[in-house]
N, C-alpha and C positions, 0 to 999 in steps of 0.2 A: 472528564472525559477527554481523550487525546492531547495530553499536555504537551507542549513543545516550547522551545527557546525562542523569546521574542527577537526579531532581527536587529532591533536598534538600541536594545538596553539590557540591563541585568535582570531580566524578568521571564515569566512564563505565561503563555497563552493556554488558555484551556476552555472547553465548552461544559455547559452544565447539562448533564444528562436528562435532568428532570424537564426542562423546558427549552434547551437549546441556546440560552443566553451566553455571551462569550465574555471571560473576564482576563484581565491582565494582573498578574501577582508579582509585585516588586520584592526581589530577593533581598535587597539591602534595607529598605524600610519596612517591609512586611506589610505593606498596603496593598489592598485590592480595589482594581478600578474596573466597573462594568462597561465594556466597550460596545456591546452589541445587545440590545433587548428584543430582537426579532425572535418570535416563538417559533421552534422547530419542532412539531409534535411528531413523535415516533422516531427522533433521532436515535440511532445505535451506534454509529462510528463516524469519525472525521479522519480524513487523510489530507495532511497539509503538504502543499508543495515546498521545495527546498528553500525558496525565497520567502516563504510564510505569508505572500500576498494572495494565495488562491487556495481553495479546499474543494475537495469531493467529499460531499455528505452522503451518508447512507441512512435510509429510513426503512422501517419495517412496513409491510404491507400485507395484504391476504394473498396477493399473488407472488410474493417474495421480495427480497431486498430491492430497493428503488435507489439508483445512483443520481446524484445531481451535482452540478458544478457552480462554484460561486467565486468571483473575482472581486476582492476588496478594494481594489484602485477604481475599476471601471464600473463596479457594482453589476457586471454581467452575470446572469444565472440562468440556469435551464436544466431540462433532463439530460444526462449523458448518454442514455441508451436503454436497450432492455436486454433482459436475460443476463446481466452481468454478475459474475461471481466474486470478483477482486479487481483492483485497479491500483496504480500507482502513478507517480509523477517521473518525468524526464529529469535529468541533473540540472537543466536549465530552465525548469518549470514551465515550459512552452508546450510540451506534448504530455499524452497520458497513454500508458499501456493498461489494456483491460483484458480480463479473462471472460469469454462469452461461451455460454453453453450452446452447442450446435448438435440437437439430436442426443444421441448418447456419448457424444464426443465433445471437446473443448477447443476453444480455439484462442490464441493469444493475438491480439490486434494492437496496432499503434494508430492513435488518432491525434487530432489537433485538440486542444483544450475543451472544445465545445462538442466533442464527439463526433466531428465531421471528418472527411477526407480519410477514412479507415483503410488501413492495410493489415492484412492478415499474414503474420510470420511464421506461425506454427498451428497446426492441427494436431491433436493428440487424443489417445485414450486416457490418458493420466488424469486422475481425479483429485479434488481437494488442492487445486493449485493456489499458492500463495506467492505473489510477485513483488519483486524489487527491481530497482534501475540503477545499479551501483556506479555506472559510467557511461560514457558516449559510446563504447565499443559494444556493449552487450546488456541484456536484461538477465535476471536470474530469477530462478523460482524454486520453491519447495513442492513435491508432490507425493502422494501415497503411491507405495509400491503395490502393484497388483496382487491381492490376496495374501499379502505378507504381513500386514499390520505395522509396516515400517515406512519410513520416508527417505527421499533422496533429494539432492541438490543439483540442479542443471544451470547452465547459462545457454542464452540463445542470442545470436545476433540478428540484426534486422534483416539479414539476407535469409535467415532460418537456419543457420548452422547451430546445430544442438551439441552440447557435450555435458557429460555427467562428471560432477567434482566430488560428490559424497554419495554413498550408495548404503541402502539398507540399514538405516539408524533407527533406533526408537527415540521417540519424542524430539526430533531434530529442530533446533532452533539456530538462527543464523544472524550474525551481526556484521556488515560490511563496514571496512574502513572508509574514511571520508573521501578518499581518492578511488575507492572502488577496485583496488588491486589485490587486496587480502582480506580475510575475514576469520572471525572468531566463530566457533560453533559448540554447542553442547548436545550431548547425548545422554541417554539413559541406558546403563549396563547393570543388571540385576537390581540392587538397592541404591546405586551410586549414580550421580550426575557428574559426567565427565566433560571437561572443557579443553578444547583443542584449537589450535591456530593453523590455518592454510595460507601459505605465503608463496 
């Protein structure tokens, strides 16, 4: 679950979906090292910070997904907040952007790592928002188009300036470059999956 590159070696970190244990797999020696045996019952997803020292963990519950934070260096942990639908880290790993349900609408907020000092940057009627934070200038998100069965890609600044970059595509998937200035995206047209570059 949630494999990612280890920050200090040629290895991969990943969570075990059955119990929440964390392992480090060395790509050269093929050895597996168990680095955490903390049981995380009900774990469904993990969101790593860019520096790999922090995570947001998502757990299932009868009331809906529960988002928590954990810092591997300081061991700080706790509840990120309520009514959260998605989350992502800032490029410097210090802050978090979240999508929170607000009645029939959604709100995109920026908070510190602990879910404090929240600032709402956008309120919208768009649904099924999936966040990313490609660079310090803006966040981006994919959202469903109203009544069309398609998705569009947007960017939004911390001041709430909203721009649409890609619109009305089927099965839209986006991967930003490391510097957050361009991206690849795939869409489905008829029976084909097409790959395009936005530069």
